[in-house]
C-alpha positions in Angstrom: -30.1 -6.7 33.0 -30.7 -10.4 32.6 -29.2 -11.9 29.4 -29.8 -15.4 28.4 -27.0 -17.8 27.6 -28.5 -18.3 24.2 -28.4 -14.6 23.4 -24.8 -14.3 24.7 -23.8 -17.2 22.5 -25.6 -15.7 19.5 -23.9 -12.4 19.9 -20.4 -13.4 20.9 -19.9 -16.7 19.0 -19.1 -14.9 15.7 -16.5 -12.8 17.5 -15.0 -15.9 19.1 -14.9 -17.7 15.8 -13.2 -14.8 14.2 -10.5 -14.7 16.9 -9.9 -18.4 16.5 -9.5 -18.0 12.7 -7.1 -15.1 13.2 -4.8 -17.2 15.4 -4.0 -19.5 12.4 -1.1 -17.2 11.2 1.9 -19.0 9.9 4.8 -19.1 12.3 7.3 -16.3 12.0 10.8 -15.8 13.2 12.2 -12.5 14.3 15.6 -11.8 12.7 18.0 -8.8 12.7 19.0 -6.7 9.7 20.4 -8.5 6.7 21.1 -6.6 3.5 19.2 -9.2 1.5 16.0 -7.8 3.2 16.7 -4.2 2.1 14.1 -4.3 -0.7 11.6 -5.9 1.7 12.1 -3.1 4.2 11.3 -0.6 1.4 8.4 -2.7 0.1 6.7 -3.1 3.5 7.1 0.5 4.5 6.1 1.9 1.1 2.9 -0.1 1.2 2.0 1.6 4.5 3.0 5.0 3.2 1.0 4.5 0.1 -2.1 3.4 1.9 -2.1 6.0 4.7 -0.2 8.9 3.2 -0.8 8.6 -0.5 2.9 7.8 -0.9 4.0 11.3 0.3 7.4 11.2 1.9 9.6 13.8 3.5 13.4 13.8 3.0 13.9 11.8 6.1 11.6 9.0 4.8 13.7 8.8 1.6 16.9 8.6 3.6 15.5 5.9 6.0 14.1 3.7 3.2 16.9 4.1 0.7 19.8 3.9 3.1 18.7 2.1 6.2 22.3 1.0 7.1 23.5 4.6 7.4 20.2 6.1 8.7 19.7 3.5 11.5 22.4 1.0 12.0 25.5 3.2 11.7 23.9 5.5 14.3 23.3 2.7 16.8 19.7 1.9 15.7 18.2 -1.4 15.0 16.0 -3.1 12.3 14.2 -6.4 12.8 12.1 -8.4 10.5 9.3 -11.0 11.0 10.0 -13.7 8.4 7.8 -16.6 7.4 9.2 -19.9 8.7 8.8 -21.6 5.4 11.2 -22.1 2.4 10.6 -18.6 1.2 11.7 -16.9 4.4 9.8 -13.8 3.2 9.7 -10.9 5.5 6.0 -10.1 6.4 6.8 -7.3 8.9 9.5 -5.0 10.1 10.4 -2.4 12.7 13.2 0.1 12.8 14.4 1.8 16.0 16.2 5.1 15.6 18.7 5.9 18.3 17.7 9.2 19.9 20.3 9.3 22.7 22.5 6.8 24.6 19.6 5.3 26.4 16.6 6.2 24.2 15.2 4.9 20.9 12.3 5.9 18.8 10.1 3.6 16.8 10.8 5.1 13.4 9.3 2.6 10.9 7.0 -0.2 11.5 5.0 -2.2 8.9 3.2 -5.5 8.5 2.2 -7.0 5.2 -1.5 -6.3 4.7 -2.1 -9.9 3.7 -1.6 -11.0 7.3 -3.2 -8.1 9.1 -5.4 -9.3 12.0 -3.9 -12.8 12.1 -2.2 -12.6 15.4 
């Protein structure tokens, strides 16, 4: 199949432009758990649960979102946030790792603010 350069540019240029635009995300900083981000942890994860599961939660979801310190951290797990590097320091993403054993962790919660989906 012999494709002309003009055809290739015509087909792929919109894709390349879209990729370039998506790389313009604001810088974020990854930070560990801070109790001031508890509501953001809940907000980010509830947005995901509402979108994909109509807000349905099992008991473990309630425990994880309402008491992340005891559900994750006290058991040796971790929670990190991706925060904007501006004056607001607003978390735009988060991830929680639940400790399964001494040497194993499970990704338990992971969410990204929908406003920045596809930006990098």
